[in-house]
N, C-alpha and C positions, 0 to 999 in steps of 0.2 A: 386901872387895870394892871395886875402885876406882870413884869417882864419875863419873857421865856427864859429857862434855864438852859445853858449851853449843854449839848450832849458831852462835851469834854470839859467839865470844870476842873478847878485846881486839883481837885482829887477825883479820880475815876472811881467806878463801883468796885473795883478790886481795893481801893483805899490808897492806891499809890498815887504820888504827885505827878501831874502832867505839866510840862514846861510850856508848850505852845498853846494857842487859843484858836478853836475853831467855831466861827460865828454860825449858829444854826439859821440865821437869815440868808446865808449865802451858801449853805449845805447842798451839794449835788447829790441827790440820791441816784443811785445806779440804775440803770434802765435794763429791762429785758426786752427781747429774747436773745441778746448777744451773750456769749459764754460768760458766765458769772465771773469766773476766776480772772478771765482777761479785763473785764470792765473794772473790777475791784483792784487789779493790778495798775491799770491806767489811772484811776483815780488816786491812789495812794502815791504812785510815781510824781504825779502832777503836784500833789500838796507837798512833797519833798522838794520838788523843783522850784517852787514858787515860794518855799520857805515858810508855808504854814505850818509844816512840821519841821522844826529846826534841827541842824546838824547836833548830835549828841542826845536828842530827845528820846525818852523812854516810849515805846509804842506798846500800848496795851491793847491786846486783841479784842476785848470786850468794848472797850471805848470806841476803838475804831469801827468795830461791827455796828455799834448803836449809832454812830455817825452816819454811817453809809447805808444804814437800814438793811443790813444782811446778817447772815449767821456768822459765826466766828470761822467756819471751815473755810470759806473763800479768803478770808483776811489772812488765814494761817499760810494757806498755799501762796498768795500773793506776797506775804513777807519772805518766804523762802526763795521766791524768784527774785525778789528785790535783793536778797542777801547774796545770791548767786551773780548778780550783775554790779554788786559794789555799791548798792544804794543803802543797804541795811547791814547791821552787824548782829548776828545772834550770838549771844554770850551764854554760855552754860549756867543754869541756876539763877540767871538775871533776866534773861528775855531778849526782845529786840530793841535795837537803838538805831536812830539815823545815823548813818555813816558821818563821820568827821574828816571831811577832805583834808590831806595834807598839801603843803605847798609844793612838794615834789610832785603829787599826782596832777595837781592843777598846771604845774609847768610842763609837764610832759604832754597833756591834752592840748593846752593852749599853743604850745610850739608846733605841734602837728596841724592844729586848725590854721596857724599862720601860712603853712605851706600851702595847704589845700585851698583856702580861700584866695590867696594871692593869685594861684593858678585860674581859679575860677573867675576871678575879675578880669584876668588878662584874655581869657576866652569871651567872655561876656562883651567886652569891648569890640571885638572883631565881629560879634553876630547881632548885637542890638540894633533894632529899628526904631523908628520915631514913636510908634506906640509903646515900645518897651520903656524908652526913656520917659515917655509921659508917665507910665506906670511908677517907675521909680521916683519921680518928683512927687507923686501922690504918697507913697509910702513914706518919703521924707516928710511931708506935710503931716503926716499922722505922727510920726515921732516928734515933731516940733510941738504939736498939739499937747502931746502927752507931757513934754518937756514943761510947757507953760503951766499945765495943770498940776505939776509936780507929783506925777502918777507913775510910781515905780513899775506896778506891774504892766501898765501901758507901755512904758520906755522898752522894758524887755520884750514885750510881744512885738512892738514895732522894730525894734534892732533885729529881732529873729526873722521877721517877714521880709525885711529889706535884704538881709543877707541870703535868705532862701531864694528870693526872685533872681538875685545875681547868679546864684547857683543854676537855677533853672535856665537862665540865659546862656549860660555855658554851653548847653546842648550836649554835656558830657555824662552820660547815664552812670558809668563808674565812679566819677568824681563825686556826682550827686549823692550816690548810695554812700560813699566814705564820709562825706560831710554830715550825711543824715545820720551817721552812726555817733558822731561826737556831738551833735546839736543839742540834745537834752541836757548833757552834762556842761556844755558851754553856758547854757541858761542858768543852770544852777550856780555855776560860779560868777556869772555876770550879774545876777540879781543884787548882791550886797555893793557892787561898785556902779549900778546903773545910774543913781542920782550924782555921785560925785564926778562920774566920768561923762555925763551926758552932754555938756555944753561943748566940749572938745569933741566928743564922738560924732555928734551931729553935724558939726562943722567938716570933719572928715569925710562924713557921707555926701555931703554937698560937693566936696572936691573930686570924691570918687565918681558920683554921678556925672559931673562935668567931663571927666575924662573918658568914660564910657560913651558919653554923647558925642564927644570928638572923635570917637572909634581910634582912641590912642591906648593900644593894649600894654604899652611899656609904662605909660604913667599910671593906669589903672592898677597894673600889678604892684608897682611901686608904693602907691598910696594905701593900697589894701594891706600890704605887708606892713607898712608903718602903723596902720589903723590896728591891726589885731596884735602887733606887737606892744602898743601903747596899752591896750586891753590888759594884756599879760602882765605888764609891770604895775598897773594900777591895781590889779587882784594881789600882787605881793605887797604893796605899799598901803592896803586897806588896813584900818584898825582891826587888830587881831580879835576883839570881841564881837565881831561881824561873822 
């Protein structure tokens, strides 16, 4: 039996070369009745965040529409919104391209993340109960399982889930909203360093959970500060072809 052909082959229907690969076996057709432009936007944003669509990659409307099973209009609208939010660059006479994040952009966002999450950990250590700590250990176990399986996507998801739960434990809605604003871009920056950073990161998570379990806000804040700073440094030290 012949193998299915990817909706985004090396060259799309326009004849332009595409850089990344989208596996039809894992394609997620958008669902209705949610507003189509919103669903397409969310789908494309996630493909960029998990680097299925790579930084610098040319985005061809026809290919993306075929992959998502929609018309070109909601794709065009989604690309315009992604451009306004800094995920996509629209170049006159060339088209749309996934934005290439600069080190300065990453440094600014990850520095802000360090401040926000350190405060979040401090508050969480004051508020976490026994069941909360059990949940943190469950999330830690999920991350260690992804680490053992060498599962980059799983590592990124587990890391985001653990940090999100600590934010939830902080009980500060404004802080949670601010962290939520940077979460997507943090995942985007974290993906290329998830595997090389993973062994140290999950040991740091263990130390952080112990501090929260002990109700030690000073230690929790210090550990989270060091943890997020090391992630920022790891991004700058990554191989530049990532």
